[in-house]
N, C-alpha and C positions, 0 to 999 in steps of 0.2 A: 718382844720389845727390846732392842739392843741399845746399849749405852756405851760410852767410851771405856769405862773401867769395869763393868760388870753388868749384871742384869738386876732390875728391881724385882722384888718379891711381892706376893699378894698377901695381905692380912685378911683373914677370913671373916666375913660378916654373914650374909645370907647364902653365899655360894653361887649366886646367880651370874656374877661377872667373871668368875674364875674358871678357866678351862682346866678340867681335871687332869688331862694327859699332857698338856704343853706348858702350863704356867708353873712358876716356882712358888709354891704355896705351903709345902711341907718342910718346915724349918729343921726338923730333926732327922732328915734324910740327907744322904750325900747329894749335892747339887740342888738341894731344896725342892726336889720334884720327884714325882712318880716316874720310875724307869720301866715298869712293866708296860708291855704293849697292850692296847685295847683288844678285847676279844673280837673275832670276826662278827660283823653285823651288830656291833655294839652301838646303841643309841644313847648311851649315857655319856655325855661329854662335859657337862658342868658339874662342879662340886655339889651343887644343890641336888643333883640327881642321886647322890649317895647319902642324903640326909632324909630320915623319916620325918615327914612334916607333922604326923600325928603326935609323935613323942618328942620331936625336936632333938633326936639323937642320931648318931651314925647308924646307917643300915649295914650292920656288920656282915650279914649274909651276902648282900650285894657286893660289898667290898671284897669278901673272900672269894667270890667267883671271878673277880677281875684282876686282882693284884696279889703280890706275894704276901706271905704271913708277916714278914718284917714290915712291909708297907702298911698292912692292916693295923699292926701295933702302933706304928708311928702316927698314922692318921687318927686312930681312935683316941690318942692323947690330946689332940687338938680340940680345945673347947669350941662349942657352937654358940653363936650369939643368941642370947635370949630375946634381945630387942629386934632381931632380924635386920640390923643395920646393913647398909651397903658395904660391899667389899672395898678395900682400898689398897692402892699401890704404895709400897714402902721400899726404902733402900735398906737392904739387909746388912750393910757393912757399918752401920752405926747403931748404937743402943736406942737412940730416939726414933730411928726409922726415917729420918730426914737426910736427904743428900747434902753433903758438904763438899767444897772443893778439895779439902784435905783428904777425905775418904775416897773421892773419885781419883785423885792423884795416886794415892797408895794402891788402889786396885789396879790402875793402869800400869803402874810401875812394876807391881808384882807379876803381872801377866806378860810384860814385854821384855824383860831383861833376859837375854840368852844366858844360859849357865856358864858359858866360857868367860863372860865379862866378870862374873863374880870371882873367877879364878885368876884374873889377870895379874894380880900381885904375886902369884907363885912362880912366874917365869919372867924373863927379862925382854924377850922379843916376841910380842904378840903376832900371831899368824895373820896372813892376808885374809883368810876366811873370817877371822874374828873381827877385823876391821869392817868387812862388808856387812856382817851381822849387826855390828854396833850401829852403823849408819842406816841400816834398814829398820831400826826400831821405830814403830809408829808413834812418834812423839814430836814435840816441838824441836826445831833444829838447835835451839840454844841448849836443850837438855842433852842432845847427842854430842854437841861440842864440849859441854862440861864433862861428860863421861870420857870423851876422847882425851881431854886434857889430863884427867885423873890417870888414865891408863898409860898415856904417852910419857908423862912426867909426874910421877906421884909426889905429893908434898912431903917435905922432910919433917920428921918429928920435931916438935918445939920444946921437948923436955930433955 
């Protein structure tokens, strides 16, 4: 599930709707997801497949056969819902888990600014490739124009 500024994460409930290998559901791992590849002929695809339904705890033996020790530790720290509520999609870039325009803007901005634009103030004549990269940023034209104005003619200090 792609979005403009990032990807939503899954908040674990019963694990039936969360794809173990593809979804972002492990918040304390880099990229919020499992990076190990599924074993050959693996039929365990949902997070629910790694939960022991008798004890309502993680099946640590099954996890250990499929993912790295670091991932087992991270997954085992995730609490399992006692009420077996449904899984839900959340926005990982706010504390509340709800998408806001501000958080979406910040995520898209962080992902789209080429490093050379941040260095523009350290030299006086930006290169042609820098201008091409600036205008190629996937954002609204008025944002590109604003950045162009900042680089082309930086504001003078007012103090």
